[in-house]
N, C-alpha and C positions, 0 to 999 in steps of 0.2 A: 427539448425546450417547450414544445407545444403542450406537453403533458402538464406543465406548470401553469397553464392558463386557468386551472381550477382555482388558483389563488386570486384571480381577478374577479372577485365576487360582485363588484359593482360595475363590471364591464367597461373599464377605462379604454380597453382596446377599441371598442366600437366608437368611442369619442375621438380617439386619435386617428382612426381610419377616416373619419368624417371631417378632418381638418380642412381640406380644400373646399368642401361644401360650406363650411363655416365662413370661410373667406368670402365666398359667393353671397351668402346670406347677409353678410355684414355690410355689403357695398352701398346699401341705401340708408344706413343708419346715420343720422345727423345731417342729412341733406336738406332738411327743412329749417335749419338753424343758421343764421347769419349774424355776425357781430359787427356793429357799426362803430366808427370812430377810430382814433389812433390807439394802437396797442404797444405799450412800452416793453413788456416782457410777457412770457407765458409760464404759468405754474401748473404742474400736475400734482394734485394732492392724492396720495394713495399709498397703500401698504401691500406687501406680498405680491401676488400675481397681478393685482390691480395696479400697484405702484410700478411694477415692471413695465407696463404699457407706456409709462412716461419715460423710462430709461430707453425703451426701444424707439420712441418718438424722437428723443434727443439724439440717438445714434443715427437714425435715418435722415433727420434734418440737420445734420451736423454743420452744414454750411449756411444755415439760415441766419440772416442778419439780426433778427430779433432773438435774444437769448431765451433758452428754455431751461427751466429749473424743475427738478423733481423733489417734492417735499414729502419726506417719510417721517412723520411725527405729529405731535399734538399741536405744535405752534408753527407759525409761518413768519419768516423774517420780514423786516420792515420794508424791504424793497419790493415786496408784493403789495401793490397799492390799488387804489380804485381804478387805475388805468391799466391794470394787468388783465390778461385773459386767464381765467382760472378754470381748469378742468378738475372737478372733484370726482375721482374715480373710485368706486367701491362696488365690486360685483354684488355683494350681498346687500349693500346699502346700510349696513350696521357696523362697519369698522370704526371703532371708537376714536382712533387717532384722526381719521379722515373727517369724521363728523365734527370733532373738536376744531380742526383746521378750517373747515367750511364755516363754522360759526364765527371764528375769528375774522374771516374775510368779510362776512356779513357786517360785523361790528365796525370793520374798517371802511365800509362803504363801497366795496368793490362793485363796479357796474356790470362786469361781464363774467358771470359764474355759470358754468354748464355742468350739470350732474350727469354722470354716466353710470348707470346702476340697473339692477333688476328689481329694485324696490326698496323696502326698509325705511329706516329713519332718514336717510339722505333724500329719498323721494318725497317724504313727508315735509321735510324742511324746505326743499326746493319749491314745492307747491305753496307753502306758507309765504315764501318770499318772492313768488312769481318769477322764479328763475327757470330757464329751459331745462328739460330733462331728455336724455337719450335713454330709452328703456330697452335693455338688452335681454335676450332670452335667458330664462332661469333654468336651474336644474343641473348645472355642471360645476366642477371645481374651478375656482378663479384662475388657477394656474393653467387651465386648458382653454380659457376664454379669450386669449390674446387678440384674435381678429375682431371680436365684438367690442373690445375696449380701445384698440388702436385706430381702427378704420373711422369711427365717428369723429375722432379728433382731426384726422386728415381731411374729412369732408367739410367739417365746420371751418377749418382754416382755409380751405380752398374757396368755400362760399364767401368768406370774409376778405378775400384778396390777399391773404398772407402767403399762400403758396399756389402753385399751379395744381390743377386737378390730377389726382394720382390714380384714377380708375384703371388706366392702362397698365400701370405698374402692378396693381393687384391682379388684373387678369393674367398677366405674365406669370405671376406666382402660381396661380391655379393650374396653368398649362404646364409649368415646369416641374411640379412636384410629382415624383414617382413613389407612391406610397409603398408599394411592394419592395422596391429596392432599398428605401430608407429603413423600413422595418427590418429587413434582413441584415443590413449593416449594423443596426442597433443591437440585434441579438448577438452578433459576433463580438461587438465591443463590450457588451455587458459581461460576457464570459471572461474577457480579459481583465475586467475590473473586479470580478468577484473575489472577495477576500483581501482586497487592497483598498487604499484610500484614493479615490479619484482626485486629481489635481488638474484644473482646467486653465490653460493660458491662451490669451489672444492679444492682439494689439490693443492699445488704448482706444482706438477708433471703434472696436467691436466689444467694448467692455460689457455691454448689455447681453451679448450672446454668451460670453463666458459666465456671466452672472446667472443667466437662465439655466444653463447646464447645471451649475452648482445647486440652485434652489430646486430644480426638478428632481435631481438625484436625492437631495435631502428629503423632500416631501414624498416622492414616490417610493424610493428604496428604503427610506428611514435609516440612512447611514450618513456618515461624515463625507463631505466633499468640500474642496476649497478652490478658489480661483484667484488669479492675479493677472496683471497686464504688462506687456512690453511697452516701453523699456523700463518702467519703474521697478519691477521686481528684480531686474538685473543689478540693482544697487543695494539689495538687502536680502531678499528671500533666496536668491541663488546660493548663498552661503549655507543654507540649510541642508543642501545635498552632501556637504562634507561629512556631517555626523548624522546620516539618515538612520533613524531608529525604527521607522515604521515602513511597512510595505506600501508602495504607492504605484499608481499607474497614471502617467501624465498624458493629457490630451492637448495638442497644440492646434488651435483653430486659425487657419490662415486665409487671407483674402487677397485677391489679385491687386487691389489698390492700397495695400499696406505700404507704409513708407519704406523706401529701399534699404535704409539702415535697419529698420525693424526686420525686414526679410533676412538680412545677413545675421542679425541676432538670433532669429529662429534657428538657423542652420548651426550656429556655434553652440547655442544652449542645448540643442538636441544632443549633440555629440558629448557635451560635458555631463549632462544628466545620465545618458546611457552608460558613460564610463563609470558611473557610480552604481551600476547594476539596476537602474530603474528603467522599466519599459516605457516607451513613448509611442503614441499613435498620433499621426498628423491627419488633420481634417482640412482639406483644401476645398473651401466652399465654392460652388459654381452657380452660374446664372448670369444672363446678360444685363440684368438690372439689379441695382443695389438692394432693393426691397426683397427681391426674390432670393438673393443670397442670404439676407438676414433671416427671413422667415423659414427658409428651408433648413438652415443650420440650427435654429432653435427647435424646429420640429424634430430633427434628428436627436437632439438632446432630450426631448420629452420621451421619445421612444426608448432611449438608453436607460433613463430613469425607470421607465415601466418594466423593461426586461430585467434590469438589475433587481428590482423588487421581487420579481418572480423567482430569480435565482436564490433569493433569500427567503423564499416561501412566505412572502408578505403581500397582502392586498395593497396595491399601490394607491387606491383612492382615499381612504380615510386618513385623518391626521389627528390621532387621539390625544397626543400630548398637547397640541395646540388647543384642542377643544377643552381639555382639562384646565389649561391656563386661563382660557376665557371664563370658565365657570368660577374659578378661584377669584378672578378680578371682579366678578359681580357681587362677591360677598362683602 
């Protein structure tokens, strides 16, 4: 496996190894920004790895009384108003859907818009409209920048009295991540997935974790991967295993706080899927704090996508088809 590192031409492995340090460096981002007044709801505008930070925020703060919405598109629904807290998240600053949504909220008179970006058009527009900006370090792929995009939102919400300070949760993540162990586990799982379609399942509580595994495998390994959540997929997708025509490897991501009925479904569905000749790997995520369990589990998924790319003799970093699409859209 280590011989395959020759395909990692842009050294994604170094970025992945530095994930705990990235969390540490992110902890001061946004601490100088405070939102005043009543907030009716929170919107995260973003696409891809940037938009994922909103999904993760929604998962982590699932019990927050203020609703959190993640907007992945050009337009923003009408219930995003001048009294909403808007996080416009674009790592590059040039994501056209996010820039369009940002402009829509400016026209709507939104009072509280914060840009989280490394520069680009979003930074330019924020300066023009005197909106606060969190400037994150540039030079890495958006899908690898999760701490830089999530942490400032937590800091700003804490400064504004919407949540308690989460610094201790972040420190616990740093202490709990064992890079060597996670990398080794990812190597083993990538070997099991090679030549098969990965299918990722989690509870609906952890939808963002399953989503991140899927998208990291798509972008890193340049191969198909799908995800779904308990209990919803038990009402439809489960039937697909009756006439299974493709080789698949199922990963079930389990959390100690999943609903008891979901835990029972995990056990039953695992047996049903394996009876159809499909391999299943269970991932029981660990950690005393919820944020630690979330970040360590998505970290493992990033490593799996990385090593699956190497199994396919593919450089995990570039995304050539996406870049081709962007070039065509500019014509």
